C-alpha positions as CSV (number, residue, x, y, z in Angstrom):
1,X,34.3,49.5,5.9
2,X,35.7,46.1,4.9
3,X,35.1,47.0,1.2
4,X,37.1,50.3,1.6
5,X,40.0,48.3,3.1
6,X,40.0,45.9,0.1
7,X,39.8,48.7,-2.4
8,X,42.7,50.5,-0.6
9,X,44.8,47.4,-0.5
10,X,44.1,46.6,-4.2
11,X,45.0,50.2,-5.1
12,X,48.3,50.0,-3.1
13,X,49.2,46.7,-4.7
14,X,48.4,47.9,-8.2
15,X,50.5,51.1,-7.8
16,X,53.4,49.2,-6.3
17,X,53.5,46.4,-8.9
18,X,53.3,48.8,-11.8
19,X,55.8,51.4,-10.4
20,X,59.3,51.9,-11.7
21,X,60.6,51.3,-8.2
22,X,59.1,47.8,-8.2
23,X,60.7,47.1,-11.6
24,X,64.1,48.1,-10.2
25,X,63.7,45.9,-7.2
26,X,62.8,42.9,-9.4
27,X,65.8,43.6,-11.7
28,X,68.1,43.8,-8.7
29,X,66.8,40.5,-7.3
30,X,67.1,38.8,-10.7
31,X,70.7,40.1,-11.1
32,X,71.6,39.0,-7.5
33,X,70.3,35.5,-8.3
34,X,72.2,35.3,-11.6
35,X,75.4,36.3,-9.8
36,X,74.7,33.9,-7.0
37,X,74.1,31.0,-9.4
38,X,77.2,31.9,-11.4
39,X,79.4,32.0,-8.2
40,X,78.5,28.3,-7.7
41,X,80.2,27.5,-11.0
42,X,83.1,30.0,-11.2
43,X,85.1,32.4,-8.9
44,X,83.9,35.9,-9.6
45,X,85.4,39.2,-8.6
46,X,83.7,41.3,-5.9
47,X,82.9,43.9,-8.5
48,X,79.2,44.2,-9.4
49,X,78.9,43.5,-13.2
50,X,76.7,45.2,-15.7
51,X,74.3,42.6,-16.9
52,X,72.7,42.4,-20.4
53,X,70.0,40.0,-21.6
54,X,70.6,38.4,-25.0
55,X,67.3,38.9,-26.8
56,X,68.3,37.9,-30.3
57,X,71.6,36.0,-30.5
58,X,71.6,35.7,-34.3
59,X,73.0,39.2,-35.1
60,X,75.4,39.0,-32.2
61,X,76.8,35.6,-33.4
62,X,77.1,37.0,-37.0
63,X,79.0,40.0,-35.8
64,X,81.1,38.4,-33.1
65,X,82.2,34.8,-32.6
66,X,82.3,35.4,-28.8
67,X,78.5,34.9,-28.8
68,X,78.5,31.5,-30.5
69,X,76.4,29.1,-28.6
70,X,74.3,31.8,-26.9
71,X,70.6,31.6,-26.9
72,X,67.7,34.0,-26.3
73,X,67.5,34.8,-22.6
74,X,71.2,34.2,-21.9
75,X,73.1,36.8,-19.9
76,X,76.1,38.9,-20.7
77,X,78.0,40.0,-17.6
78,X,80.7,42.6,-18.0
79,X,83.2,43.2,-15.3
80,X,84.9,46.5,-16.3
81,X,87.5,46.6,-13.5
82,X,89.0,43.2,-14.5
83,X,88.1,43.6,-18.2
84,X,86.2,40.3,-18.5
85,X,82.9,39.4,-20.1
86,X,80.9,36.2,-19.4
87,X,78.0,34.8,-21.4
88,X,76.0,32.7,-18.9
89,X,72.9,30.7,-19.6
90,X,70.7,30.5,-16.5
91,X,68.2,28.1,-18.2
92,X,71.0,25.6,-19.1
93,X,73.1,26.5,-16.0
94,X,76.3,26.7,-18.1
95,X,78.9,29.3,-19.0
96,X,78.8,29.7,-22.7
97,X,81.9,31.8,-23.1
98,X,84.4,34.0,-21.2
99,X,86.6,36.6,-22.8
100,X,88.4,39.9,-22.4
101,X,86.8,43.3,-22.7
102,X,89.0,45.8,-24.5
103,X,86.7,48.8,-24.3
104,X,84.4,50.1,-21.6
105,X,80.7,50.0,-22.7
106,X,79.1,53.3,-23.7
107,X,75.4,53.7,-23.0
108,X,74.2,55.8,-25.9
109,X,73.6,53.4,-28.8
110,X,71.6,50.2,-29.2
111,X,73.1,46.9,-30.3
112,X,70.7,44.6,-32.0
113,X,70.1,41.6,-29.7
114,X,71.2,43.0,-26.3
115,X,69.2,44.7,-23.6
116,X,70.5,45.4,-20.1
117,X,70.4,47.2,-16.8
118,X,73.1,49.1,-15.0
119,X,73.8,46.9,-12.0
120,X,75.3,49.6,-9.8
121,X,73.6,52.4,-7.9
122,X,71.7,54.0,-10.8
123,X,69.7,51.2,-12.4
124,X,69.5,52.7,-15.9
125,X,69.2,51.0,-19.3
126,X,72.5,50.1,-20.9
127,X,73.4,49.0,-24.4
128,X,76.6,48.4,-26.3
129,X,77.7,50.0,-29.5
130,X,78.6,47.8,-32.5
131,X,82.3,48.7,-32.0
132,X,82.2,47.8,-28.3
133,X,80.6,44.4,-29.1
134,X,83.3,43.8,-31.6
135,X,85.9,44.5,-28.9
136,X,84.5,41.9,-26.5
C-alpha cells in the first residue's frame, strides 16, 4: 500500500513538473520577480510588459546600439502602451538601457538573440522582427 502511494505521488510530480502548465507558472513567477526587482530601481507603469530574454547579445548589438552593454540572460521589457523598452540585467541588478519603442512587436518572425514569453493572459512565445528591433 505504501509503495502504491509513493508511485502515485512520483507519477503526479513527474506529470506536473513536465507539463506545459507548470512551465507557464514558472515563467509567470520569474516575470513577476523581474518586475518586482525592477520596481525597486525605477518607477514602472501598471501595464504588464512583454519580456524577452537576450540569448545572444552580439547580433543584437551589431544591428542596434540600444543593446550595447547587454549580456546573455539580460531581459528586454517592452511596455507597448507607453512605447518604452528597458534592457534589465537581473544578474548585475542594473538597467542597461531605456528607450522608446516606435512599433508594436509582431509575433511571427524570429530575431537572432531574443526569446520571450507573452506576459499577458495567453503566455505564448514572442519574438521581434529585424525591423521592429531596429525601431526600438
